[in-house]
N, C-alpha and C positions, 0 to 999 in steps of 0.2 A: 946092763941099764938100769940106774937105780929106781925103788918103787916111788910112784909119784903119789901125790894127794888130790882128790877130785871132790866137788862139792858140785850137785847139782840143785837148782832152786825151779821146781816145778809150781807154776800157777794155773794152768790149763790140766784139767782130767784127760782130754783126749792126747794129750802128748806123754802121758806117763807111759805105755807100753815102748814106745820109741826109746825114751831116757831109761828105762830098767835094760833093754836090750843093747842100749851104750854102755851102760853101769856093770853090765855081766860082762861085758868083753874088757872093762878097766880090771874087773877082778880078776878076770883068767889072769891077766898079767901079774895079778898078785899086787896091783896095786889098792891102795885106802880110797872107798868110797863111802861118801855119805849123801843121802837125799833127803832135802826139805821141801814138805809139800805145804804149799801156801793156797789161798784164796779157793777158787774151784777145784785146783790140783788136791787138797787134803779130802776130798770127797771120798778117796780111792783108800783112805786111812779108815774109813768108816766100815763095819761089818754089815749095815744095812746096805748100804751101797754095793758090796761085793755081792751079796745075796741075788741083787737085779741083775747085775752086769756080769753075767757069765762069761761073754766072749766079747772081747773088742780087739779090731785089727784082724779078725783071724786068729788071734791067741787067746789062752784062757790065762785073763789078768792074776787069777789068784794065784797060779801055779808059778808064773813068771816072777811075781812078789815074793813066794817061797823061795824060789831058787836064788834070789837076789838076798833073804835072809841068811839063807844056807852060804852064801859065798862072802858072809860077814858085812855085807851092807847096811850100813846104818840109816835108819828109815825116821825123820822126824815131822811132826805136825805141828804148827805154829797153834801155841796156846790161846792166842789172841783171836783163832778165828772163829767165826758166827757158830760154824758148826756145832763147837762146843756146848752153847747156849743151845743148842736144840738135841744134847742129849748124845753127844758122838759117841759110838760105840766104837773103842779103837782097836783096831785088828793086833794080833798077835805079836809082838817084836817091835813094833812101833811104840815111839814113845813123844810126848807133847814137849815141845821146849819154845824158849822166847828168843826175843832178837839177840839177847847178847850170847847165847849157844850158837847163832848161826853165824854171828860176827866172827867169834872166836874160833870157829872151825875155816870160816871162810878164808881169815889171817893167814892162817897157817897151810891153807891148801895152794898147789901148784897152780890149779886153775877151777875157776868157779862159772860153770854155764848156766844159762836161764833158759827155761823152756817154757 
């Protein structure tokens, strides 16, 4: 089966563990995966948030994120997010992007999933 491209759009931080697990399964099958974090979902890209959020849904969120990055999953945070104004300390491996990057990636994807 040919490799597929998946784009996940995460707007709620409580959905991040679930999305990371799904994305890791896609990456195990050598699919290309990108995750865009916006609104409340972008909080997980802030180092300060990660420090106070040790465990979520009985899993280590920071460890899941590192596993995803190690598998080549790309993390994007919306550059227009209000967290930027609050001094966002972006986690290693993530990058800020705009709508154009999201749309370009989404148009090339086989599936775009929103959480």
